C-alpha positions, 0 to 999 in steps of 0.5 A, spaced: 493 336 521 498 342 521 497 348 525 496 355 521 502 359 521 501 366 524 504 372 522 505 378 527 503 384 524 509 390 525 507 395 530 505 402 528 510 407 529 508 412 534 508 419 532 511 424 538 508 430 539 512 436 542 508 441 545 510 448 547 510 450 555 506 457 553 505 462 548 511 464 544 512 471 547 517 474 542 513 473 536 507 475 540 511 482 542 513 483 535 506 482 532 503 486 537 507 492 535 505 490 528 498 490 530 499 497 533 502 500 527 497 497 522 491 498 526 493 506 526 494 506 519 487 502 517 483 507 522 486 513 518 484 510 512 477 509 514 476 515 517 479 519 512 484 523 517 491 525 516 497 521 518 501 524 523 508 526 520 505 526 513 505 532 509 501 533 503 505 532 497 511 529 501 514 522 500 510 519 505 503 522 502 505 520 495 506 512 498 500 512 502 495 515 497 498 511 491 495 505 487 499 501 492 495 503 498 490 499 496 489 491 495 483 488 492 479 495 494 481 495 501 487 499 505 493 495 504 494 497 512 488 493 513 491 486 510 497 488 514 493 488 520 490 481 518 497 478 517 500 481 524 493 478 527 494 471 524 502 471 527 499 473 534 494 468 534 500 463 531 504 465 538 498 461 542 499 454 537 501 449 542 504 444 538 511 445 536 511 443 529 505 446 527 506 452 530 513 453 527 510 451 520 504 456 520 509 462 523 514 460 517 509 461 512 506 467 514 512 471 516 515 469 509 509 471 505 509 477 509 516 479 508 516 478 501 510 482 500 513 488 504 520 488 500 515 488 494 512 494 496 518 498 498 521 496 492 515 500 488 516 506 493 523 507 491 523 505 484 516 507 481 514 512 486 521 515 488 519 516 495 519 513 502 514 512 508 517 511 515 511 507 517 512 502 511 519 502 512 517 500 520 512 495 518 518 492 513 523 492 519 518 488 524 516 483 519 523 482 517 524 481 525 519 476 525 522 472 519 529 472 523 526 470 529 522 464 526 528 462 523 532 462 529 526 458 533 526 452 528 525 446 532 530 440 532 524 436 530 524 439 523 532 439 522 531 434 517 527 438 512 532 442 507 531 450 507 530 450 500 524 445 500 521 449 506 522 456 502 521 454 494 513 452 494 511 458 498 516 463 495 513 461 488 506 462 490 508 469 493 511 470 486 505 469 482 501 473 487 505 479 487 506 478 479 499 478 478 497 484 483 503 488 480 500 487 473 493 490 476 497 496 479 500 498 473 495 497 468 492 503 464 486 506 467 480 506 462 479 512 458 471 512 458 469 518 461 462 519 458 459 525 456 461 532 458 457 535 464 455 542 461 456 546 467 463 543 469 465 544 462 463 551 463 467 552 469 473 549 466 473 554 460 471 559 465 478 558 469 482 558 462 479 565 461 481 567 468 488 566 467 488 560 472 493 555 472 493 548 475 500 545 476 501 538 477 505 532 475 503 525 472 505 521 477 501 525 483 495 521 486 492 528 488 493 531 481 489 525 478 484 526 484 483 533 482 482 531 474 477 526 476 472 531 478 472 534 471 470 528 468 470 528 460 472 536 461 479 535 464 482 536 457 479 543 458 483 545 464 489 550 464 493 544 466 501 545 467 505 538 467 511 539 471 514 532 472 512 528 466 518 523 467 517 521 474 518 524 481 526 523 481 527 527 474 527 535 474 521 539 474 519 543 468 522 550 467 515 553 467 514 550 474 520 552 477 520 559 475 513 559 478 516 557 485 512 550 484 514 545 489 508 541 491 503 538 487 497 540 486 498 547 486 493 552 483 494 559 482 488 564 482 488 571 482 495 571 484 494 567 490 497 560 490 493 554 493 498 549 495 498 541 496 490 541 496 484 538 492 480 543 491 472 542 490 468 544 484 465 549 488 471 552 491 474 553 484 467 556 482 467 561 488 474 563 488 474 565 481 467 568 481 464 563 476 457 565 475 453 559 476 457 557 482 451 555 486 450 549 481 456 546 485 453 547 492 
């Protein structure tokens, strides 16, 4: 009787796991700076305060009060805070391959979105924000650091294979968000409030002038206070072609260089959104008490 031949099973390849000796201190330091920056901007956004160095109507103010200052109903700076906090947490991941893969993904997405926001500020808003540019510099520095720290264990993977799927995902997200940002707002303003309509007509009768620009966020905020009666305002458009185009001759002649600007009884109210109560008191509107 022959003995059954026994086949030896091949031995399994043992995966080598390389661990970091400690946190990634350079990544942690850069992420910490990003946390301080975005934390400050988020605090100001939620408290309604003024950002230091951002004059009303200036380039920084234009960027930080634009539609791009919010993402999914929350301040964009808050999402930046989450990104920097995630990178700071990744700095403590001990496994080298996972640490680098996580940092590469987050920093790539972060730098691409930062570049998108910078492009928007320069081409659409025609303004720059030092805080936003600082965040772009920090995220780019983190991205460069991650590239430099690529571990030898991942040298066999091509940069195209590492970048292409993540960049494609970022492109789809950014394109979708951009379409949302640039979509025209709904025009249904509802019925006119009789008192608000009376105030708008009163402003016209008193010779009040409201100077603004179509791209100015504060001007849009001012108009929204009048709801459906906005068409009755004594409004003067100064820069319909955009922030980089020359303003209208009427606004130049009036000495207007900041939006919005109200001129009431010869006095200019520059760069501020005036409440209905303030406008009523300043012009002697008979029903001013209705707005208190």
